[in-house]
VOKETOR-922463 format. One line per field, with one value per atom (N, C-alpha, C, O, CB): residue number from 1; residue in three letters; atom name; z, x, y. Coordinates in Angstrom, 3 decimals, decimal comma. Each point is the difference from the previous one (the first is absolute). Glycine has a CB too. Layout:
REM residues N
pos: [NUM  ...]
code: [ALA  ...]
site: [CA  ...]
c3: [Z  ...]
c1: [X  ...]
c2: [Y  ...]
This chain:
REM residues 87
pos: [1  1  1  1  1  2  2  2  2  2  3  3  3  3  3  4  4  4  4  4  5  5  5  5  5  6  6  6  6  6  7  7  7  7  7  8  8  8  8  8  9  9  9  9  9  10  10  10  10  10  11  11  11  11  11  12  12  12  12  12  13  13  13  13  13  14  14  14  14  14  15  15  15  15  15  16  16  16  16  16  17  17  17  17  17  18  18  18  18  18  19  19  19  19  19  20  20  20  20  20  21  21  21  21  21  22  22  22  22  22  23  23  23  23  23  24  24  24  24  24  25  25  25  25  25  26  26  26  26  26  27  27  27  27  27  28  28  28  28  28  29  29  29  29  29  30  30  30  30  30  31  31  31  31  31  32  32  32  32  32  33  33  33  33  33  34  34  34  34  34  35  35  35  35  35  36  36  36  36  36  37  37  37  37  37  38  38  38  38  38  39  39  39  39  39  40  40  40  40  40  41  41  41  41  41  42  42  42  42  42  43  43  43  43  43  44  44  44  44  44  45  45  45  45  45  46  46  46  46  46  47  47  47  47  47  48  48  48  48  48  49  49  49  49  49  50  50  50  50  50  51  51  51  51  51  52  52  52  52  52  53  53  53  53  53  54  54  54  54  54  55  55  55  55  55  56  56  56  56  56  57  57  57  57  57  58  58  58  58  58  59  59  59  59  59  60  60  60  60  60  61  61  61  61  61  62  62  62  62  62  63  63  63  63  63  64  64  64  64  64  65  65  65  65  65  66  66  66  66  66  67  67  67  67  67  68  68  68  68  68  69  69  69  69  69  70  70  70  70  70  71  71  71  71  71  72  72  72  72  72  73  73  73  73  73  74  74  74  74  74  75  75  75  75  75  76  76  76  76  76  77  77  77  77  77  78  78  78  78  78  79  79  79  79  79  80  80  80  80  80  81  81  81  81  81  82  82  82  82  82  83  83  83  83  83  84  84  84  84  84  85  85  85  85  85  86  86  86  86  86  87  87  87  87  87]
code: [MET  MET  MET  MET  MET  ALA  ALA  ALA  ALA  ALA  LYS  LYS  LYS  LYS  LYS  VAL  VAL  VAL  VAL  VAL  LYS  LYS  LYS  LYS  LYS  LEU  LEU  LEU  LEU  LEU  ASP  ASP  ASP  ASP  ASP  ASN  ASN  ASN  ASN  ASN  LYS  LYS  LYS  LYS  LYS  GLY  GLY  GLY  GLY  GLY  PHE  PHE  PHE  PHE  PHE  ARG  ARG  ARG  ARG  ARG  GLU  GLU  GLU  GLU  GLU  VAL  VAL  VAL  VAL  VAL  ARG  ARG  ARG  ARG  ARG  ARG  ARG  ARG  ARG  ARG  SER  SER  SER  SER  SER  ALA  ALA  ALA  ALA  ALA  ALA  ALA  ALA  ALA  ALA  PRO  PRO  PRO  PRO  PRO  ILE  ILE  ILE  ILE  ILE  VAL  VAL  VAL  VAL  VAL  THR  THR  THR  THR  THR  GLU  GLU  GLU  GLU  GLU  LEU  LEU  LEU  LEU  LEU  ALA  ALA  ALA  ALA  ALA  GLU  GLU  GLU  GLU  GLU  ASP  ASP  ASP  ASP  ASP  VAL  VAL  VAL  VAL  VAL  ALA  ALA  ALA  ALA  ALA  ALA  ALA  ALA  ALA  ALA  ARG  ARG  ARG  ARG  ARG  ALA  ALA  ALA  ALA  ALA  ASN  ASN  ASN  ASN  ASN  SER  SER  SER  SER  SER  MET  MET  MET  MET  MET  ALA  ALA  ALA  ALA  ALA  VAL  VAL  VAL  VAL  VAL  THR  THR  THR  THR  THR  LYS  LYS  LYS  LYS  LYS  GLY  GLY  GLY  GLY  GLY  ALA  ALA  ALA  ALA  ALA  ARG  ARG  ARG  ARG  ARG  TYR  TYR  TYR  TYR  TYR  GLU  GLU  GLU  GLU  GLU  ALA  ALA  ALA  ALA  ALA  ALA  ALA  ALA  ALA  ALA  PRO  PRO  PRO  PRO  PRO  ALA  ALA  ALA  ALA  ALA  ILE  ILE  ILE  ILE  ILE  ASP  ASP  ASP  ASP  ASP  THR  THR  THR  THR  THR  LYS  LYS  LYS  LYS  LYS  GLU  GLU  GLU  GLU  GLU  GLY  GLY  GLY  GLY  GLY  CYS  CYS  CYS  CYS  CYS  VAL  VAL  VAL  VAL  VAL  ALA  ALA  ALA  ALA  ALA  LEU  LEU  LEU  LEU  LEU  VAL  VAL  VAL  VAL  VAL  THR  THR  THR  THR  THR  THR  THR  THR  THR  THR  GLY  GLY  GLY  GLY  GLY  HIS  HIS  HIS  HIS  HIS  GLY  GLY  GLY  GLY  GLY  SER  SER  SER  SER  SER  GLN  GLN  GLN  GLN  GLN  PRO  PRO  PRO  PRO  PRO  ALA  ALA  ALA  ALA  ALA  VAL  VAL  VAL  VAL  VAL  LYS  LYS  LYS  LYS  LYS  ALA  ALA  ALA  ALA  ALA  MET  MET  MET  MET  MET  VAL  VAL  VAL  VAL  VAL  ASP  ASP  ASP  ASP  ASP  SER  SER  SER  SER  SER  ALA  ALA  ALA  ALA  ALA  HIS  HIS  HIS  HIS  HIS  HIS  HIS  HIS  HIS  HIS  ASN  ASN  ASN  ASN  ASN  THR  THR  THR  THR  THR  LEU  LEU  LEU  LEU  LEU  LEU  LEU  LEU  LEU  LEU  LYS  LYS  LYS  LYS  LYS  ALA  ALA  ALA  ALA  ALA  MET  MET  MET  MET  MET  GLY  GLY  GLY  GLY  GLY]
site: [N  CA  C  O  CB  N  CA  C  O  CB  N  CA  C  O  CB  N  CA  C  O  CB  N  CA  C  O  CB  N  CA  C  O  CB  N  CA  C  O  CB  N  CA  C  O  CB  N  CA  C  O  CB  N  CA  C  O  CB  N  CA  C  O  CB  N  CA  C  O  CB  N  CA  C  O  CB  N  CA  C  O  CB  N  CA  C  O  CB  N  CA  C  O  CB  N  CA  C  O  CB  N  CA  C  O  CB  N  CA  C  O  CB  N  CA  C  O  CB  N  CA  C  O  CB  N  CA  C  O  CB  N  CA  C  O  CB  N  CA  C  O  CB  N  CA  C  O  CB  N  CA  C  O  CB  N  CA  C  O  CB  N  CA  C  O  CB  N  CA  C  O  CB  N  CA  C  O  CB  N  CA  C  O  CB  N  CA  C  O  CB  N  CA  C  O  CB  N  CA  C  O  CB  N  CA  C  O  CB  N  CA  C  O  CB  N  CA  C  O  CB  N  CA  C  O  CB  N  CA  C  O  CB  N  CA  C  O  CB  N  CA  C  O  CB  N  CA  C  O  CB  N  CA  C  O  CB  N  CA  C  O  CB  N  CA  C  O  CB  N  CA  C  O  CB  N  CA  C  O  CB  N  CA  C  O  CB  N  CA  C  O  CB  N  CA  C  O  CB  N  CA  C  O  CB  N  CA  C  O  CB  N  CA  C  O  CB  N  CA  C  O  CB  N  CA  C  O  CB  N  CA  C  O  CB  N  CA  C  O  CB  N  CA  C  O  CB  N  CA  C  O  CB  N  CA  C  O  CB  N  CA  C  O  CB  N  CA  C  O  CB  N  CA  C  O  CB  N  CA  C  O  CB  N  CA  C  O  CB  N  CA  C  O  CB  N  CA  C  O  CB  N  CA  C  O  CB  N  CA  C  O  CB  N  CA  C  O  CB  N  CA  C  O  CB  N  CA  C  O  CB  N  CA  C  O  CB  N  CA  C  O  CB  N  CA  C  O  CB  N  CA  C  O  CB  N  CA  C  O  CB  N  CA  C  O  CB  N  CA  C  O  CB  N  CA  C  O  CB  N  CA  C  O  CB  N  CA  C  O  CB  N  CA  C  O  CB  N  CA  C  O  CB  N  CA  C  O  CB  N  CA  C  O  CB  N  CA  C  O  CB]
c3: [-142,880  0,902  1,443  0,352  -2,027  2,495  1,388  0,886  -0,230  -0,140  1,376  0,977  1,086  0,414  -0,884  0,915  1,062  1,168  -0,177  -1,477  2,835  1,198  0,914  0,396  -0,579  0,510  0,864  1,463  0,405  -2,135  2,497  1,451  0,526  0,263  -0,151  0,041  0,363  1,334  0,132  -1,407  2,251  1,294  -0,142  0,541  0,616  -1,871  -0,229  -0,827  0,255  -0,113  -1,138  -0,852  0,828  -0,183  -1,795  2,896  0,880  0,899  0,220  -0,264  0,561  0,870  -0,749  0,554  0,749  -2,552  -0,808  -0,231  0,119  -1,234  0,784  -0,244  1,265  -0,076  -1,704  2,923  1,249  0,441  0,695  -0,037  -1,029  0,417  -0,771  0,311  0,276  -1,572  -0,831  0,592  -0,662  -1,321  3,192  0,591  -0,003  -0,342  1,757  -1,057  -0,035  -1,415  -0,180  2,163  -2,966  -1,384  -0,465  -0,653  0,185  0,796  -0,400  0,665  -0,634  0,329  1,570  0,698  -0,680  -0,193  2,351  -2,521  -0,666  -1,353  -0,357  1,517  -1,901  -1,284  0,189  -0,774  -0,142  1,935  0,279  0,377  -0,420  1,169  0,036  0,375  -1,227  -0,091  2,359  -3,212  -1,237  -0,826  -0,546  0,540  -0,085  -0,751  0,671  -0,683  -0,089  2,102  0,719  -0,221  -0,170  1,890  -1,718  -0,242  -1,413  -0,202  1,832  -2,614  -1,373  -0,099  -0,656  -0,227  1,528  -0,018  0,646  -0,505  0,587  1,022  0,663  -0,888  -0,001  2,225  -2,971  -0,876  -1,241  -0,603  1,427  -1,210  -1,183  0,316  -0,914  -0,080  2,267  0,389  -0,565  0,109  1,989  -2,700  -0,577  1,034  0,076  -2,371  3,089  1,017  1,165  0,614  -1,287  0,964  1,076  1,344  0,340  -1,640  2,047  1,331  0,015  1,068  -0,464  -1,780  -0,054  0,545  -0,268  -1,728  2,764  0,611  -0,088  0,545  1,023  -2,261  -0,117  1,033  0,339  -2,809  2,974  1,048  -0,404  -0,753  2,487  -1,229  -0,193  1,332  1,018  -2,921  1,884  1,192  -0,083  -1,085  1,292  0,903  -0,040  -0,413  0,188  1,591  -2,338  -0,456  1,174  1,087  -3,042  1,707  0,992  -0,659  -1,217  2,422  -0,405  -0,505  -0,193  0,826  0,324  -2,253  -0,255  -0,231  0,027  -1,015  0,765  -0,250  -1,262  -0,067  1,196  -2,119  -1,274  -0,044  -0,791  -0,261  1,866  -0,021  0,830  1,113  -3,384  1,730  0,712  -0,959  -1,219  2,759  -0,969  -0,795  0,719  1,225  -2,204  0,205  0,538  -0,748  -1,082  1,694  -0,049  -0,545  -0,130  0,907  0,103  -2,139  -0,165  0,002  -0,777  -0,558  2,203  0,217  0,049  0,147  1,081  -1,353  0,157  1,464  0,335  -2,603  3,136  1,429  0,438  -0,734  0,643  1,282  0,562  0,676  1,133  -0,810  -0,995  0,625  0,265  0,217  0,738  -0,960  0,254  -1,244  -1,086  2,723  -1,479  -1,125  -1,140  -1,154  2,768  -1,346  -1,095  -0,681  -1,203  2,412  -0,433  -0,572  -0,940  -1,079  3,128  -1,648  -0,853  -1,285  -1,085  3,115  -1,907  -1,193  -0,899  -1,224  2,529  -0,712  -0,789  -0,728  -1,144  2,773  -0,979  -0,658  -1,220  -1,066  3,261  -2,031  -1,104  -1,098  -1,184  2,782  -1,196  -0,957  -0,824  -1,225  2,781  -0,893  -0,713  -0,888  -1,095  2,974  -1,413  -0,797  -1,274  -1,063  3,166  -1,999  -1,157  -0,916  -1,203  2,585  -0,840  -0,780  -0,080  -0,579  1,248  -0,096  0,008  0,556  -0,514  -1,460  3,003  0,539  0,478  -0,317  0,979  0,089  0,501  -1,155  0,019  2,101  -3,105  -1,154  -0,747  -0,395  0,201  0,002  -0,692  0,824  -0,564  -0,535  2,419  0,860  -0,038  0,288  1,182  -1,825  -0,128  -1,189  -0,048  1,098  -1,996  -1,138  -1,161  -1,059  2,512]
c1: [202,981  0,128  -0,005  -0,818  -0,313  2,028  0,124  -0,989  -0,306  2,729  -2,917  -0,890  0,843  1,034  -2,863  1,361  0,683  -0,962  -1,143  2,609  -1,010  -0,825  0,690  1,150  -2,064  0,189  0,554  -0,149  -1,000  0,468  1,525  -0,067  -0,611  0,715  1,324  -3,365  -0,702  0,466  0,126  -2,080  2,207  0,456  1,350  0,197  -1,446  2,159  1,311  -0,097  0,718  0,301  -1,910  -0,190  -0,512  0,456  -0,925  -0,484  -0,505  1,102  0,079  -2,338  3,101  1,103  0,968  0,472  -0,687  0,510  0,888  -0,628  0,677  0,266  -2,233  -0,674  -0,035  0,138  -1,535  1,218  -0,041  1,376  0,108  -2,118  3,058  1,347  0,520  1,078  -0,655  -1,160  0,432  -0,392  0,183  -0,381  -0,328  -0,483  1,041  -0,355  -1,134  2,745  0,972  0,212  0,174  0,954  -1,144  0,184  -1,214  0,142  1,317  -2,646  -1,233  -0,085  -0,415  -0,741  1,543  0,017  0,964  -0,323  -0,252  1,747  0,992  -0,525  0,211  1,630  -2,515  -0,573  -1,065  -0,060  0,527  -1,307  -1,026  0,644  -0,471  -1,111  2,651  0,701  0,617  0,018  0,458  0,029  0,552  -1,087  0,227  1,532  -2,932  -1,109  -0,436  -0,264  -0,501  0,688  -0,379  1,023  -0,363  -0,807  2,443  1,055  -0,104  0,159  1,342  -1,768  -0,177  -1,213  0,053  1,021  -2,167  -1,213  0,271  -0,455  -0,976  2,163  0,317  0,871  -0,161  -0,003  1,075  0,856  -0,747  0,385  1,587  -3,034  -0,776  -1,173  -0,614  1,275  -0,978  -1,192  0,056  1,014  -1,204  -0,911  -0,116  -0,566  0,424  -0,747  -0,630  -0,644  0,964  0,477  -2,757  2,554  0,935  -0,546  -1,158  1,965  0,039  -0,375  -0,619  -0,317  -0,014  0,154  -0,557  1,019  1,195  -2,620  0,950  0,905  -0,621  -1,076  2,003  -0,239  -0,430  0,741  1,145  -1,636  -0,163  0,570  -0,056  -0,882  0,198  1,626  -0,006  -0,308  0,619  1,051  -2,633  -0,306  0,793  0,121  -2,459  2,878  0,789  -0,853  -1,216  2,710  -0,837  -0,687  -0,596  0,575  0,983  -2,714  -0,646  -0,265  -0,165  -0,907  1,033  -0,301  -1,501  -0,798  2,834  -2,406  -1,383  -0,052  1,028  -1,559  -0,646  -0,158  0,760  0,540  -2,789  2,284  0,629  1,487  0,724  -2,898  2,648  1,401  0,173  -0,517  0,827  0,422  0,151  -0,329  0,097  1,671  -2,156  -0,390  0,434  -0,078  -1,886  2,422  0,351  -0,830  -0,516  2,891  -2,502  -0,884  0,735  0,726  -2,703  1,788  0,439  -1,271  -0,919  3,044  -2,174  -1,238  0,226  1,126  -2,008  -0,204  0,056  -0,105  0,184  -1,189  0,719  -0,097  -1,444  -0,922  3,162  -2,440  -1,345  -0,231  0,436  -0,440  -0,667  -0,521  0,940  -0,478  -1,029  2,812  0,899  0,067  -0,405  1,756  -0,853  0,100  0,857  -0,418  0,136  1,472  0,775  -0,739  0,150  1,937  -2,885  -0,754  -1,085  -0,200  0,665  -1,158  -1,044  0,623  -0,552  -0,828  2,523  0,691  0,461  -0,026  0,769  -0,322  0,412  -1,199  0,129  1,739  -3,029  -1,206  -0,337  -0,310  -0,536  0,909  -0,279  1,046  -0,332  -0,739  2,322  1,099  -0,169  0,118  1,404  -1,796  -0,142  -1,243  0,022  1,158  -2,263  -1,228  0,199  -0,500  -0,842  2,066  0,187  1,138  -0,053  -0,838  1,916  1,208  0,354  1,028  -0,224  -1,640  0,264  1,385  0,689  -2,204  1,908  1,355  0,303  1,060  -1,165  -0,797  0,254  0,115  0,859  -2,096  0,387  0,069  1,320  0,618  -3,110  2,920  1,264  1,190  0,983  -2,024  0,955  1,101  0,183  1,083  -1,506  -0,635  0,098  0,860  0,523  -2,774  2,398  0,865  -0,776  0,565  1,173]
c2: [-119,675  1,120  -0,516  -0,850  2,391  -1,037  -0,450  0,737  1,171  -1,698  -0,163  0,628  0,655  -0,523  -1,172  2,844  0,720  0,139  0,423  0,832  -1,606  0,156  1,002  -0,186  -2,190  3,444  1,035  -0,385  -0,593  2,321  -1,385  -0,133  1,294  0,967  -2,540  1,590  1,236  0,582  1,217  -2,055  -0,010  0,496  0,702  1,088  -2,943  1,243  0,609  1,268  0,967  -3,219  2,255  1,173  1,177  1,129  -2,622  1,237  1,061  0,548  1,209  -2,281  0,196  0,429  0,913  0,993  -3,129  1,806  0,838  1,362  1,021  -3,059  2,070  1,286  0,847  1,220  -2,297  0,462  0,770  0,454  1,011  -2,286  0,575  0,370  1,209  0,509  -2,894  2,847  1,124  1,359  1,022  -2,519  1,537  1,252  1,120  1,128  -2,500  1,132  1,110  0,553  1,206  -2,225  0,145  0,444  0,788  1,034  -3,025  1,513  0,687  1,365  0,969  -3,180  2,303  1,289  0,961  1,172  -2,319  0,662  0,843  0,501  1,160  -2,439  0,414  0,411  1,074  0,955  -3,237  2,134  1,011  1,326  1,057  -2,857  1,757  1,232  0,675  1,227  -2,203  0,174  0,558  0,691  1,080  -2,876  1,179  0,607  1,303  0,990  -3,278  2,295  1,215  1,110  1,163  -2,563  1,037  0,998  0,570  1,204  -2,398  0,318  0,494  0,904  1,040  -3,112  1,689  0,826  1,355  1,026  -3,098  2,088  1,268  0,884  1,220  -2,361  0,546  0,802  0,482  1,002  -2,290  0,584  0,369  0,924  0,549  -2,714  2,342  0,769  1,413  0,689  -2,049  1,776  1,337  0,961  1,154  -2,136  0,515  0,824  0,220  -0,955  0,077  2,133  0,332  -0,487  0,242  1,773  -2,698  -0,484  -1,387  -0,522  2,862  -2,950  -1,356  -0,992  0,120  0,493  -1,594  -0,979  -1,386  -0,247  2,001  -2,657  -1,392  -0,837  0,299  -0,008  -1,343  -0,835  -1,470  -0,412  2,103  -2,474  -1,450  -0,665  0,306  -0,144  -1,074  -0,791  -1,300  -0,571  1,589  -1,498  -1,234  -1,201  -0,012  0,952  -1,935  -1,209  -0,765  -0,059  -0,079  -0,438  -0,867  -1,349  -0,082  2,068  -3,028  -1,334  -0,154  0,444  -1,371  0,290  -0,360  -1,502  -0,676  2,964  -2,795  -1,428  -0,426  -1,105  1,177  0,815  -0,325  0,312  -0,605  1,027  0,494  0,421  1,253  0,090  -1,102  1,991  1,266  1,132  -0,147  -0,827  2,103  1,153  1,273  0,091  -1,360  2,248  1,314  1,032  -0,280  -0,457  1,910  1,021  1,321  0,409  -1,564  1,818  1,386  0,828  -0,257  -0,354  1,599  0,727  1,505  0,476  -2,445  2,693  1,448  0,388  1,170  -0,888  -1,217  0,281  0,171  -0,357  1,431  -0,530  0,098  1,350  0,206  -2,684  3,382  1,198  1,155  1,114  -2,637  1,328  1,120  0,891  -0,415  -0,983  2,590  0,930  -0,556  0,094  1,786  -2,459  -0,592  -1,164  -0,214  0,893  -1,430  -1,115  0,503  -0,560  -0,796  2,398  0,581  0,532  -0,184  0,786  0,053  0,509  -1,142  0,128  1,880  -3,119  -1,160  -0,606  -0,435  -0,015  0,418  -0,502  0,841  -0,531  -0,323  2,165  0,919  -0,173  -0,059  1,699  -1,718  -0,150  -1,274  0,033  1,222  -2,373  -1,264  -0,001  -0,563  -0,595  1,785  0,058  0,819  -0,370  0,146  1,325  0,878  -0,428  0,256  1,569  -2,468  -0,284  -1,487  -0,351  2,585  -3,118  -1,453  -0,325  -0,881  0,636  0,943  -0,131  -1,412  -0,540  2,922  -2,988  -1,360  -0,992  -0,881  1,431  -0,409  -0,889  0,166  -0,988  1,083  1,132  0,273  -0,508  -0,480  2,504  -1,920  -0,443  -1,511  -0,509  2,470  -2,669  -1,459  -0,397  -1,113  0,891  1,116  -0,281  -0,365  -0,274  -0,423]
């Protein structure tokens, strides 16, 4: 069996360069969640990807404190909307 040595610096650079793709995926999940929402007025949002030490990460969220955000929290709690939107 052959030994494989990873170039960790290069691997991190590749993971961080994926931010536009990760943001697009988060926006797709948010759009699916919005189309699946049962609670009227619920609104899910996608936050753009940010770089971390390990790579990049994006977030799909119910938002913060606004009326559509509260409705999205209730919707996701009762119907698992965010989980279902992930596929």
